[in-house]
DSSP file (Angstrom, degrees, kcal/mol; ACC not computed):
  #  RESIDUE AA STRUCTURE BP1 BP2  ACC     N-H-->O    O-->H-N    N-H-->O    O-->H-N    TCO  KAPPA ALPHA  PHI   PSI    X-CA   Y-CA   Z-CA
    1    1 A M     >        0   0    0      0, 0.0     4,-2.4     0, 0.0     5,-0.2   0.000 360.0 360.0 360.0 -44.5  -47.0   46.7  -16.6
    2    2 A L  H  >  +     0   0    0      1,-0.2     4,-2.9     2,-0.2     5,-0.2   0.901 360.0  52.8 -61.9 -41.2  -44.4   44.4  -18.1
    3    3 A D  H  > S+     0   0    0      1,-0.2     4,-1.8     2,-0.2    -1,-0.2   0.907 109.5  49.3 -61.8 -40.4  -45.4   45.3  -21.7
    4    4 A C  H  > S+     0   0    0      1,-0.2     4,-1.0     2,-0.2    -2,-0.2   0.933 113.6  45.7 -63.5 -45.5  -45.0   49.0  -20.8
    5    5 A L  H >X S+     0   0    0     -4,-2.4     4,-2.7     1,-0.2     3,-0.6   0.909 111.0  52.1 -65.2 -41.7  -41.6   48.5  -19.3
    6    6 A S  H 3X S+     0   0    0     -4,-2.9     4,-2.2     1,-0.2     5,-0.3   0.835 104.4  56.8 -67.8 -29.7  -40.3   46.3  -22.1
    7    7 A S  H 3< S+     0   0    0     -4,-1.8    -1,-0.2    -5,-0.2     4,-0.2   0.782 114.9  39.1 -70.9 -23.3  -41.3   48.9  -24.7
    8    8 A I  H << S+     0   0    0     -4,-1.0    -2,-0.2    -3,-0.6    -1,-0.2   0.848 126.3  33.2 -87.7 -38.7  -39.2   51.4  -22.9
    9    9 A I  H  X S+     0   0    0     -4,-2.7     4,-1.7    -5,-0.1    -3,-0.2   0.831 102.7  68.7 -91.6 -35.3  -36.3   49.2  -22.0
   10   10 A C  H  X S+     0   0    0     -4,-2.2     4,-3.1    -5,-0.3     5,-0.2   0.859  91.2  56.1 -64.9 -42.4  -35.8   46.6  -24.7
   11   11 A I  H  > S+     0   0    0     -5,-0.3     4,-2.1    -4,-0.2    -1,-0.2   0.936 111.6  42.5 -62.4 -47.6  -34.7   48.7  -27.7
   12   12 A P  H  > S+     0   0    0      0, 0.0     4,-2.2     0, 0.0    -1,-0.2   0.897 115.1  51.9 -62.7 -36.0  -31.6   50.1  -25.9
   13   13 A V  H  X S+     0   0    0     -4,-1.7     4,-3.1     2,-0.2     5,-0.2   0.915 107.2  52.6 -64.7 -41.7  -30.9   46.7  -24.4
   14   14 A V  H  X S+     0   0    0     -4,-3.1     4,-2.8     1,-0.2     5,-0.2   0.929 109.2  50.1 -58.7 -45.5  -31.0   45.1  -27.8
   15   15 A G  H  X S+     0   0    0     -4,-2.1     4,-1.9    -5,-0.2    -1,-0.2   0.911 113.2  45.2 -60.2 -43.8  -28.5   47.7  -29.1
   16   16 A R  H  X>S+     0   0    0     -4,-2.2     4,-2.0     2,-0.2     5,-1.1   0.918 114.4  48.4 -67.1 -43.3  -26.1   47.0  -26.2
   17   17 A L  I  <>S+     0   0    0     -4,-3.1     5,-2.4     1,-0.2     4,-0.4   0.927 112.8  48.5 -62.9 -43.6  -26.5   43.3  -26.5
   18   18 A G  I  <5S+     0   0    0     -4,-2.8    -1,-0.2    -5,-0.2    -2,-0.2   0.892 119.5  34.2 -66.7 -40.2  -25.9   43.3  -30.2
   19   19 A R  I  <5S+     0   0    0     -4,-1.9    -1,-0.2    -5,-0.2    -2,-0.2   0.700 134.2  15.4 -92.7 -19.4  -22.8   45.4  -30.3
   20   20 A R  I  <5S+     0   0    0     -4,-2.0    -3,-0.2    -5,-0.2    -2,-0.1   0.750 124.5  37.4-121.2 -43.1  -21.1   44.5  -27.1
   21   21 A A  I   <S+     0   0    0     -5,-1.1     2,-0.4    -4,-0.4    -3,-0.2   0.782  87.8  90.5 -94.5 -27.3  -22.3   41.3  -25.4
   22   22 A L      < -     0   0    0     -5,-2.4     3,-0.1    -6,-0.2     2,-0.1  -0.549  52.6-175.2 -78.2 129.3  -23.0   38.9  -28.2
   23   23 A G        -     0   0    0     -2,-0.4     2,-0.2     1,-0.2    -1,-0.1  -0.115  46.3 -49.1 -97.5-158.3  -20.2   36.7  -29.3
   24   24 A H        -     0   0    0     15,-0.1    -1,-0.2     1,-0.1    14,-0.1  -0.558  65.0-107.3 -77.0 141.6  -20.1   34.2  -32.1
   25   25 A A    >   -     0   0    0     12,-0.3     3,-1.8    -2,-0.2    12,-0.1  -0.428  40.7 -99.9 -68.6 140.1  -23.0   31.8  -32.2
   26   26 A P  T 3  S+     0   0    0      0, 0.0    -1,-0.1     0, 0.0     0, 0.0  -0.345 107.7  18.7 -60.1 137.7  -22.2   28.3  -31.2
   27   27 A G  T 3  S+     0   0    0      1,-0.1     2,-0.7    -3,-0.1    -2,-0.1   0.436  89.7 114.3  83.8  -1.4  -21.7   26.0  -34.1
   28   28 A E    <   +     0   0    0     -3,-1.8     8,-2.8     9,-0.1     9,-0.7  -0.374  49.4 111.0 -98.7  54.5  -21.2   28.9  -36.6
   29   29 A Y  B     -A   35   0A   0     -2,-0.7     2,-0.0     6,-0.3     5,-0.0  -0.941  60.8-129.2-128.6 147.6  -17.5   28.0  -37.3
   30   30 A D    >   -     0   0    0      4,-2.8     3,-1.8    -2,-0.3    -3,-0.0  -0.190  45.9 -83.7 -84.1-175.0  -15.8   26.6  -40.4
   31   31 A E  T 3  S+     0   0    0      1,-0.3    -1,-0.1     2,-0.1    -2,-0.0   0.710 129.3  54.9 -66.5 -19.8  -13.5   23.6  -40.5
   32   32 A D  T 3  S-     0   0    0      2,-0.1    -1,-0.3     3,-0.0    -3,-0.0   0.419 120.2-106.3 -90.7   1.0  -10.5   25.8  -39.4
   33   33 A G  S <  S+     0   0    0     -3,-1.8    -2,-0.1     1,-0.3     3,-0.0   0.553  75.8 136.9  86.5   8.0  -12.3   27.1  -36.3
   34   34 A N        -     0   0    0      1,-0.1    -4,-2.8     2,-0.0    -1,-0.3  -0.684  63.3-104.1 -87.6 141.3  -13.0   30.6  -37.8
   35   35 A P  B     -A   29   0A   0      0, 0.0    -6,-0.3     0, 0.0     3,-0.1  -0.413  22.6-154.7 -63.8 135.8  -16.4   32.1  -37.2
   36   36 A T  S    S+     0   0    0     -8,-2.8     2,-0.4     1,-0.3    -7,-0.1   0.803  82.3  25.6 -81.6 -29.8  -18.5   31.9  -40.4
   37   37 A I  S    S-     0   0    0     -9,-0.7     2,-1.4   -12,-0.1   -12,-0.3  -1.000  78.2-131.1-134.9 133.1  -20.6   34.9  -39.5
   38   38 A D    > > -     0   0    0     -2,-0.4     3,-1.6     1,-0.2     5,-1.1  -0.680  25.0-178.1 -85.1  94.0  -19.6   37.7  -37.1
   39   39 A W  T 3 5S+     0   0    0     -2,-1.4    -1,-0.2     1,-0.3   -15,-0.1   0.707  79.3  59.6 -68.2 -19.1  -22.7   37.8  -34.9
   40   40 A S  T 3 5S+     0   0    0     -3,-0.1    -1,-0.3     3,-0.1   -18,-0.1   0.542 109.9  45.9 -85.3  -5.5  -21.2   40.8  -32.9
   41   41 A G  T X 5S-     0   0    0     -3,-1.6     3,-1.2     3,-0.0    -2,-0.1   0.438 127.6 -19.9-102.5-120.3  -21.1   42.9  -36.1
   42   42 A Q  T 3 5S+     0   0    0      1,-0.2    27,-0.5     2,-0.1     3,-0.4   0.730 132.2  54.7 -66.5 -24.9  -23.8   43.3  -38.7
   43   43 A C  T >>< +     0   0    0     -5,-1.1     3,-1.5     1,-0.2     4,-0.5   0.256  68.4 114.4 -96.7  13.2  -25.7   40.2  -37.8
   44   44 A W  H <> S+     0   0    0     -3,-1.2     4,-0.6     1,-0.3    -1,-0.2   0.792  77.7  49.3 -55.6 -30.2  -26.3   40.9  -34.2
   45   45 A W  H 3> S+     0   0    0     -3,-0.4     4,-2.2     1,-0.2    -1,-0.3   0.622  87.0  85.3 -89.4 -13.7  -30.0   41.2  -34.6
   46   46 A Y  H <4 S+     0   0    0     -3,-1.5     4,-0.5     1,-0.2    -1,-0.2   0.944  98.0  35.2 -55.5 -56.0  -30.7   37.9  -36.6
   47   47 A K  H >< S+     0   0    0     -4,-0.5     3,-1.0     1,-0.2     4,-0.4   0.857 114.6  57.1 -71.3 -34.2  -31.0   35.6  -33.6
   48   48 A L  H >X S+     0   0    0     -4,-0.6     3,-1.3     1,-0.3     4,-0.5   0.874 101.5  57.0 -63.9 -35.4  -32.7   38.1  -31.3
   49   49 A A  T 3< S+     0   0    0     -4,-2.2    -1,-0.3     1,-0.3     7,-0.2   0.674 105.3  53.1 -68.9 -15.3  -35.5   38.6  -33.9
   50   50 A Q  T <4 S+     0   0    0     -3,-1.0    -1,-0.3    -4,-0.5    -2,-0.2   0.460  84.2  86.9 -97.4  -2.1  -36.1   34.8  -33.7
   51   51 A V  T <4 S-     0   0    0     -3,-1.3     2,-0.3    -4,-0.4    -2,-0.1   0.960 108.4 -36.1 -62.4 -51.9  -36.5   34.7  -29.9
   52   52 A C     X  -     0   0    0     -4,-0.5     4,-2.4     1,-0.1    -1,-0.2  -0.967  61.4 -93.7-162.7 170.2  -40.2   35.6  -29.9
   53   53 A R  H  > S+     0   0    0     -2,-0.3     4,-2.8     1,-0.2     5,-0.2   0.851 120.8  56.8 -61.9 -35.2  -42.7   37.7  -31.9
   54   54 A W  H  > S+     0   0    0      2,-0.2     4,-2.6     1,-0.2    -1,-0.2   0.936 109.7  43.5 -64.2 -46.1  -42.3   40.6  -29.4
   55   55 A W  H  > S+     0   0    0      2,-0.2     4,-2.8     1,-0.2     5,-0.2   0.908 113.5  52.2 -64.7 -41.1  -38.6   40.8  -29.9
   56   56 A Q  H  X S+     0   0    0     -4,-2.4     4,-2.7    -7,-0.2     5,-0.2   0.925 110.7  48.0 -60.4 -43.8  -39.1   40.5  -33.7
   57   57 A Y  H  X S+     0   0    0     -4,-2.8     4,-1.6     2,-0.2    -2,-0.2   0.936 112.8  48.2 -61.2 -47.5  -41.6   43.3  -33.6
   58   58 A L  H  X S+     0   0    0     -4,-2.6     4,-0.5     1,-0.2    -2,-0.2   0.916 116.0  43.1 -60.6 -44.2  -39.3   45.5  -31.5
   59   59 A I  H >< S+     0   0    0     -4,-2.8     3,-0.9     1,-0.2     7,-0.2   0.945 118.4  41.9 -70.0 -47.9  -36.3   44.9  -33.7
   60   60 A L  H 3< S+     0   0    0     -4,-2.7    -1,-0.2    -5,-0.2    -2,-0.2   0.637 104.7  66.7 -78.4 -12.5  -38.1   45.2  -37.1
   61   61 A A  H 3< S+     0   0    0     -4,-1.6    -1,-0.2     1,-0.2    -2,-0.2   0.679 110.1  35.5 -77.8 -16.6  -40.1   48.2  -36.0
   62   62 A S    <X  +     0   0    0     -3,-0.9     4,-2.3    -4,-0.5    -1,-0.2  -0.370  67.7 148.3-131.9  55.5  -37.0   50.4  -35.7
   63   63 A P  T  4>S+     0   0    0      0, 0.0     5,-2.8     0, 0.0     4,-0.4   0.873  77.3  44.3 -64.4 -36.6  -34.6   49.3  -38.5
   64   64 A S  T >45S+     0   0    0      3,-0.2     3,-0.5     2,-0.2    -2,-0.1   0.904 113.5  49.8 -75.1 -38.8  -33.1   52.7  -39.0
   65   65 A R  T 345S+     0   0    0      1,-0.2    -1,-0.2     2,-0.1    -3,-0.0   0.883 117.2  41.1 -64.7 -37.5  -32.6   53.5  -35.3
   66   66 A L  T 3<5S-     0   0    0     -4,-2.3    -1,-0.2    -7,-0.2    -2,-0.2   0.465 109.1-126.3 -88.4  -2.3  -31.0   50.1  -34.8
   67   67 A D  T < 5 -     0   0    0     -3,-0.5     2,-0.2    -4,-0.4    -3,-0.2   0.933  40.4-174.0  57.8  50.1  -29.0   50.4  -38.0
   68   68 A L      < +     0   0    0     -5,-2.8     2,-0.3    -6,-0.1    -1,-0.2  -0.546  10.2 165.8 -80.7 140.8  -30.3   47.0  -39.3
   69   69 A H        -     0   0    0    -27,-0.5     2,-0.5    -2,-0.2    21,-0.2  -0.968  38.2-117.5-145.1 158.0  -28.9   45.6  -42.6
   70   70 A L  E     -b   90   0B   0     19,-2.8    21,-2.8    -2,-0.3     2,-0.6  -0.901  34.0-136.2 -97.0 127.6  -28.9   42.3  -44.3
   71   71 A L  E     -b   91   0B   0     -2,-0.5     2,-0.7    19,-0.2    21,-0.2  -0.755  16.3-168.1 -92.8 117.9  -25.3   41.0  -44.7
   72   72 A C  E     +b   92   0B   0     19,-3.5    21,-2.8    -2,-0.6     2,-0.2  -0.914  37.1 126.2-102.6 108.8  -24.3   39.6  -48.0
   73   73 A T    >   -     0   0    0     -2,-0.7     3,-2.0    19,-0.2    21,-0.2  -0.812  60.4 -30.8-150.1-173.7  -21.0   37.8  -47.5
   74   74 A Y  T 3  S+     0   0    0     19,-0.5    -1,-0.1     1,-0.3    27,-0.1  -0.180 123.3   2.7 -51.8 129.4  -19.2   34.5  -48.0
   75   75 A G  T 3  S+     0   0    0      1,-0.2    -1,-0.3    -3,-0.0   -39,-0.0   0.413  91.5 132.3  78.6  -1.9  -21.4   31.4  -47.7
   76   76 A V    <   -     0   0    0     -3,-2.0     2,-1.7     1,-0.1    -1,-0.2  -0.725  61.3-129.5 -85.8 127.2  -24.7   33.3  -47.3
   77   77 A P     >  -     0   0    0      0, 0.0     4,-2.5     0, 0.0     5,-0.2  -0.566  32.2-178.6 -74.2  88.6  -27.5   32.1  -49.5
   78   78 A I  H  > S+     0   0    0     -2,-1.7     4,-2.9     1,-0.2     5,-0.3   0.860  73.7  54.2 -64.8 -40.3  -28.4   35.6  -50.8
   79   79 A A  H  > S+     0   0    0      1,-0.2     4,-1.7     2,-0.2    -1,-0.2   0.935 113.2  43.9 -60.0 -45.1  -31.3   34.5  -53.0
   80   80 A N  H  > S+     0   0    0      2,-0.2     4,-1.6     1,-0.2    -2,-0.2   0.907 113.5  51.1 -64.9 -43.3  -33.0   32.8  -50.1
   81   81 A M  H  X S+     0   0    0     -4,-2.5     4,-0.7     1,-0.2    -2,-0.2   0.922 111.2  47.4 -62.4 -44.8  -32.2   35.7  -47.7
   82   82 A L  H  < S+     0   0    0     -4,-2.9     3,-0.3     1,-0.2    -1,-0.2   0.848 112.3  50.7 -66.2 -33.5  -33.7   38.3  -50.1
   83   83 A A  H  < S+     0   0    0     -4,-1.7    -1,-0.2    -5,-0.3    -2,-0.2   0.803 120.8  32.0 -73.5 -28.8  -36.8   36.1  -50.6
   84   84 A H  H  < S+     0   0    0     -4,-1.6    -1,-0.2    -3,-0.2    -2,-0.2   0.228 104.4  80.0-117.9  14.1  -37.5   35.6  -46.9
   85   85 A S  S  < S-     0   0    0     -4,-0.7   -15,-0.0    -3,-0.3    -4,-0.0  -0.823  83.5 -95.9-119.4 158.9  -36.3   38.8  -45.2
   86   86 A P        -     0   0    0      0, 0.0     2,-2.7     0, 0.0    -2,-0.1  -0.312  52.4 -92.7 -66.1 158.5  -37.8   42.2  -44.8
   87   87 A P        +     0   0    0      0, 0.0     3,-0.1     0, 0.0    -5,-0.0  -0.349  69.9 154.6 -75.9  66.6  -36.6   44.9  -47.3
   88   88 A L        -     0   0    0     -2,-2.7   -19,-0.1     1,-0.2   -18,-0.1  -0.472  52.8 -81.3 -87.2 162.3  -33.7   46.2  -45.2
   89   89 A P        -     0   0    0      0, 0.0   -19,-2.8     0, 0.0     2,-0.4  -0.268  49.4-122.9 -60.0 153.2  -30.6   47.9  -46.6
   90   90 A L  E     -bc  70 119B   0     28,-3.0    30,-2.5   -21,-0.2    31,-1.3  -0.836  15.7-160.2-106.3 136.7  -28.0   45.5  -48.0
   91   91 A T  E     -bc  71 121B   0    -21,-2.8   -19,-3.5    -2,-0.4     2,-0.8  -0.972   8.5-163.0-110.8 115.3  -24.3   45.3  -46.9
   92   92 A I  E     +bc  72 122B   0     29,-2.8    31,-3.1    -2,-0.6     2,-0.5  -0.884  18.4 172.6-101.3 109.2  -22.2   43.6  -49.5
   93   93 A S  E     + c   0 123B   0    -21,-2.8   -19,-0.5    -2,-0.8     2,-0.3  -0.909  21.1 148.4-131.5 105.2  -19.0   42.5  -47.8
   94   94 A Y  E     + c   0 124B   0     29,-3.7    31,-3.3    -2,-0.5   -21,-0.1  -0.716  22.0 144.2-130.8  78.7  -16.4   40.4  -49.4
   95   95 A H        +     0   0    0     -2,-0.3     2,-1.2    29,-0.2     3,-0.1   0.627  36.6  94.0 -97.3 -16.6  -13.2   41.7  -47.8
   96   96 A K    >   -     0   0    0      1,-0.2     3,-1.4    -3,-0.1    -1,-0.1  -0.648  49.2-173.8 -87.1  98.7  -10.9   38.7  -47.4
   97   97 A Y  T 3  S+     0   0    0     -2,-1.2    -1,-0.2     1,-0.3    -2,-0.0   0.861  85.6  53.0 -60.0 -36.5   -8.7   38.6  -50.4
   98   98 A H  T 3  S+     0   0    0     -3,-0.1     2,-0.6     2,-0.1    -1,-0.3   0.627  92.4  88.8 -74.7 -12.0   -7.2   35.3  -49.4
   99   99 A H  S <  S-     0   0    0     -3,-1.4     2,-0.2     1,-0.0   -25,-0.0  -0.777  78.7-135.7 -89.3 121.5  -10.7   33.8  -49.1
  100  100 A K        -     0   0    0     -2,-0.6     2,-0.3    26,-0.1    -2,-0.1  -0.555  12.0-133.5 -79.1 137.6  -11.9   32.4  -52.4
  101  101 A T        -     0   0    0     -2,-0.2     2,-0.1   -27,-0.1    -1,-0.0  -0.679  18.0-136.5 -87.1 145.6  -15.5   33.1  -53.5
  102  102 A T     >  -     0   0    0     -2,-0.3     4,-2.3     1,-0.1     5,-0.2  -0.390  29.7-100.8 -89.3 174.2  -17.6   30.2  -54.8
  103  103 A E  H  > S+     0   0    0      1,-0.2     4,-2.3     2,-0.2     5,-0.2   0.875 126.6  53.5 -62.2 -37.2  -19.8   30.3  -57.8
  104  104 A E  H  > S+     0   0    0      2,-0.2     4,-2.4     1,-0.2    -1,-0.2   0.883 107.2  51.2 -65.3 -38.8  -22.8   30.8  -55.4
  105  105 A D  H  > S+     0   0    0      2,-0.2     4,-2.5     1,-0.2    -2,-0.2   0.932 109.9  49.5 -61.8 -45.5  -21.0   33.8  -53.8
  106  106 A D  H  X S+     0   0    0     -4,-2.3     4,-1.9     1,-0.2    -2,-0.2   0.909 112.8  46.4 -61.3 -42.9  -20.4   35.3  -57.2
  107  107 A E  H  X S+     0   0    0     -4,-2.3     4,-2.4     1,-0.2    -1,-0.2   0.881 110.9  53.9 -65.4 -37.7  -24.1   34.9  -58.2
  108  108 A G  H  X S+     0   0    0     -4,-2.4     4,-2.8     2,-0.2    -2,-0.2   0.890 106.1  51.8 -63.8 -40.8  -25.1   36.3  -54.8
  109  109 A I  H  X S+     0   0    0     -4,-2.5     4,-2.3     2,-0.2    -1,-0.2   0.944 112.3  45.8 -60.2 -48.0  -23.0   39.4  -55.3
  110  110 A L  H  X S+     0   0    0     -4,-1.9     4,-1.0     1,-0.2    -2,-0.2   0.891 113.2  50.0 -63.8 -39.5  -24.7   40.0  -58.7
  111  111 A L  H >< S+     0   0    0     -4,-2.4     3,-0.6     1,-0.2     4,-0.5   0.927 111.0  48.6 -64.9 -44.7  -28.1   39.3  -57.3
  112  112 A A  H >< S+     0   0    0     -4,-2.8     3,-1.5     1,-0.2    -2,-0.2   0.891 107.4  55.9 -62.7 -39.2  -27.6   41.7  -54.4
  113  113 A L  H 3< S+     0   0    0     -4,-2.3     3,-0.4     1,-0.3    -1,-0.2   0.743  94.3  67.9 -67.3 -22.0  -26.4   44.4  -56.8
  114  114 A K  T << S+     0   0    0     -4,-1.0     2,-0.8    -3,-0.6    -1,-0.3   0.736  90.6  65.0 -66.7 -20.7  -29.6   44.2  -58.7
  115  115 A H    X>  +     0   0    0     -3,-1.5     3,-2.4    -4,-0.5     4,-0.8  -0.404  66.0 155.0 -94.5  54.9  -31.3   45.6  -55.6
  116  116 A S  T 34  +     0   0    0     -2,-0.8    28,-0.5    -3,-0.4     3,-0.3   0.739  64.0  63.3 -60.4 -25.5  -29.4   48.9  -56.1
  117  117 A D  T 34 S+     0   0    0     -3,-0.2    -1,-0.3     1,-0.2    25,-0.1   0.613 109.8  40.6 -74.4 -10.2  -32.1   50.9  -54.3
  118  118 A R  T <4 S+     0   0    0     -3,-2.4   -28,-3.0    -6,-0.2     2,-0.5   0.525  85.7 107.6-112.0 -10.3  -31.3   48.9  -51.1
  119  119 A V  E  <  +c   90   0B   0     -4,-0.8    25,-0.3    -3,-0.3   -28,-0.2  -0.585  30.1 162.9 -77.7 120.4  -27.5   48.7  -51.2
  120  120 A H  E     +     0   0B   0    -30,-2.5    26,-3.1    -2,-0.5    27,-1.3   0.609  65.7  27.7-110.6 -17.3  -25.9   50.9  -48.6
  121  121 A Y  E     -cd  91 147B   0    -31,-1.3   -29,-2.8    25,-0.2     2,-0.4  -0.988  56.3-172.9-147.3 135.3  -22.4   49.4  -48.5
  122  122 A I  E     +cd  92 148B   0     25,-1.8    27,-3.3    -2,-0.3     2,-0.4  -0.990   8.6 171.3-127.8 122.5  -20.2   47.6  -51.0
  123  123 A G  E     +cd  93 149B   0    -31,-3.1   -29,-3.7    -2,-0.4     2,-0.5  -0.923   7.3 168.6-131.4 107.7  -16.9   46.1  -49.9
  124  124 A L  E     +c   94   0B   0     25,-3.5     2,-0.4    -2,-0.4   -29,-0.2  -0.964  15.5 170.0-127.3 116.8  -15.2   43.9  -52.5
  125  125 A D        +     0   0    0    -31,-3.3    25,-0.1    -2,-0.5     3,-0.1  -0.720  38.3 136.5-120.5  76.6  -11.6   42.7  -52.2
  126  126 A L        -     0   0    0     -2,-0.4   -29,-0.1    24,-0.2    -2,-0.1  -0.750  61.5 -77.2-122.4 163.1  -11.6   40.2  -55.1
  127  127 A P     >  -     0   0    0      0, 0.0     4,-2.4     0, 0.0     3,-0.4  -0.259  50.4-107.7 -58.6 151.5   -9.3   39.3  -57.9
  128  128 A T  H  > S+     0   0    0      1,-0.2     4,-2.8     2,-0.2     5,-0.2   0.853 115.3  53.9 -54.3 -45.0   -9.3   41.7  -60.9
  129  129 A P  H  > S+     0   0    0      0, 0.0     4,-1.9     0, 0.0    -1,-0.2   0.915 112.5  44.6 -59.6 -40.7  -11.2   39.5  -63.3
  130  130 A K  H  > S+     0   0    0     -3,-0.4     4,-2.3     2,-0.2    -2,-0.2   0.918 113.5  50.4 -68.3 -41.8  -14.0   39.0  -60.9
  131  131 A L  H  X S+     0   0    0     -4,-2.4     4,-3.3     1,-0.2     5,-0.3   0.915 108.5  52.7 -60.9 -42.4  -14.1   42.7  -60.0
  132  132 A R  H  X S+     0   0    0     -4,-2.8     4,-1.9     1,-0.2    -1,-0.2   0.922 110.1  48.0 -59.6 -44.8  -14.2   43.6  -63.7
  133  133 A K  H  X S+     0   0    0     -4,-1.9     4,-0.6    -5,-0.2    -1,-0.2   0.910 116.2  43.8 -62.0 -42.9  -17.2   41.3  -64.2
  134  134 A I  H >< S+     0   0    0     -4,-2.3     3,-1.0     1,-0.2     4,-0.5   0.930 112.4  50.4 -70.2 -45.8  -19.0   42.7  -61.2
  135  135 A V  H >< S+     0   0    0     -4,-3.3     3,-1.2     1,-0.3    -1,-0.2   0.851 104.3  58.7 -64.8 -34.5  -18.3   46.4  -61.8
  136  136 A T  H 3< S+     0   0    0     -4,-1.9    -1,-0.3    -5,-0.3    -2,-0.2   0.748 102.9  54.4 -67.7 -20.9  -19.5   46.2  -65.4
  137  137 A T  T << S+     0   0    0     -3,-1.0     2,-1.9    -4,-0.6    -1,-0.3   0.579  83.9  90.9 -85.5  -8.7  -22.9   45.1  -64.1
  138  138 A M    <   +     0   0    0     -3,-1.2    -1,-0.2    -4,-0.5     4,-0.1  -0.483  43.8 133.6 -87.6  69.7  -23.2   48.1  -61.8
  139  139 A D        +     0   0    0     -2,-1.9     2,-0.2     2,-0.1    -1,-0.2   0.309  48.9  80.9-102.3   8.2  -25.0   50.3  -64.4
  140  140 A K  S    S-     0   0    0     -3,-0.2     2,-0.2     1,-0.1   -26,-0.0  -0.625  85.5 -98.1-106.4 168.5  -27.7   51.6  -62.1
  141  141 A Q        -     0   0    0     -2,-0.2    -2,-0.1     1,-0.0    -1,-0.1  -0.596  22.5-149.2 -81.9 150.5  -27.8   54.4  -59.5
  142  142 A F    >   -     0   0    0     -2,-0.2     3,-1.3     1,-0.1   -25,-0.2  -0.816  16.3-177.5-119.5  86.1  -27.3   53.4  -55.9
  143  143 A P  T 3  S+     0   0    0      0, 0.0    -1,-0.1     0, 0.0   -26,-0.1   0.747  79.9  35.9 -65.0 -27.1  -29.3   56.1  -54.0
  144  144 A I  T 3  S+     0   0    0    -28,-0.5     2,-0.3   -25,-0.3   -27,-0.1   0.305  80.6 134.0-109.1  11.3  -28.6   55.0  -50.4
  145  145 A L    <   +     0   0    0     -3,-1.3   -25,-0.2     1,-0.2   -24,-0.2  -0.441  23.5 172.3 -63.2 122.2  -25.0   53.9  -51.0
  146  146 A E        +     0   0    0    -26,-3.1     2,-0.3     1,-0.3   -25,-0.2   0.799  62.1  12.0-100.6 -39.0  -22.9   55.3  -48.1
  147  147 A R  E     -d  121   0B   0    -27,-1.3   -25,-1.8     2,-0.0     2,-0.4  -0.991  55.2-170.0-143.2 148.9  -19.5   53.7  -48.7
  148  148 A M  E     -d  122   0B   0     -2,-0.3     2,-0.5   -27,-0.2   -25,-0.2  -0.983   2.6-176.8-141.0 129.0  -17.8   51.6  -51.4
  149  149 A Y  E      d  123   0B   0    -27,-3.3   -25,-3.5    -2,-0.4    -2,-0.0  -0.972 360.0 360.0-127.3 115.1  -14.5   49.8  -51.0
  150  150 A I              0   0    0     -2,-0.5   -24,-0.2   -27,-0.2    -1,-0.1   0.311 360.0 360.0-129.9 360.0  -13.1   48.0  -54.1
């Protein structure tokens, strides 16, 4: 009985929890007290998928309905994430112009862009020399790209 009820109830609850109720994860703050990952935004489902196999199944069984994406942003080890995550669409988000990208971030952007068939959003607010380097590597088609902000 519980399994039947959870298959009906859980997916809408996951959506509500992810977008409204989840705050920033404890311990996910930089030295200035700013959240390193916005768990209430694109990453809402990461921790829920780790609760148990049932939640992981529910979440990963409906990626388009739940609008799941892998977030490529400051400080995220993109090579590791791509190697160990399901083939979900990619959100490349580097919007904070005052926030400096590291060499690992720059390599991560280029690596994520190599998966052009999975990139659905690109948001880059970077200095002109870095943008020029990145844009010149974008020589493929991006079939599922919905928005681009440069």
